[in-house]
C-alpha positions in Angstrom: 24.5 65.0 1.9 22.2 68.1 2.2 18.6 67.9 1.2 19.0 70.8 -1.2 21.8 68.9 -3.1 19.5 65.9 -3.3 16.6 67.9 -4.7 18.9 69.2 -7.5 19.4 65.6 -8.9 16.9 64.1 -11.4 15.1 60.9 -10.7 17.6 58.6 -12.5 20.4 60.1 -10.5 18.4 59.7 -7.3 17.8 56.0 -8.0 21.5 55.5 -8.7 22.4 57.4 -5.5 20.0 55.3 -3.5 21.6 52.1 -4.8 25.1 53.4 -3.9 24.0 54.4 -0.4 22.5 51.0 0.2 25.8 49.3 -0.9 27.7 51.7 1.4 25.4 50.9 4.3 25.9 47.1 3.7 29.7 47.6 3.8 29.5 49.8 6.9 27.4 47.1 8.7 29.8 44.5 7.7 32.7 46.5 9.0 30.9 47.2 12.2 30.0 43.6 12.9 33.7 42.6 12.3 34.9 45.3 14.7 36.8 47.3 12.0 34.5 50.3 11.8 36.3 53.3 13.4 33.6 55.9 12.9 30.3 54.7 14.3 28.5 57.9 13.2 29.0 56.8 9.5 26.2 54.2 10.0 23.6 56.8 11.1 24.7 59.4 8.5 24.3 56.8 5.8 20.9 55.8 7.0 19.8 59.5 7.1 21.0 60.0 3.6 19.0 57.0 2.4 15.9 58.4 4.1 16.5 61.8 2.5 16.7 60.3 -1.0 13.7 58.1 -0.4 11.7 61.1 0.9 12.5 63.2 -2.2 11.6 60.3 -4.5 8.3 59.9 -2.7 7.5 63.6 -2.9 8.2 63.7 -6.6 6.0 60.6 -7.1 3.1 62.2 -5.3 3.3 65.4 -7.2 3.4 63.6 -10.5 0.3 61.7 -9.6 -1.5 65.0 -8.9 -1.3 64.6 -5.2 
């Protein structure tokens, strides 16, 4: 997911997206450990998406605090 698309979402949507991505990462790790994951890049892409969402949330938090 592109960072520009993430910035378009409001805070509630970002929190929901973060929860979904963490569930997806859990499922990907489970598939990887059992040897059923066919696309190993999916793990790193999911991790990067989580980092992007967390970054946008932190940026918004710091701007709301006057930072």
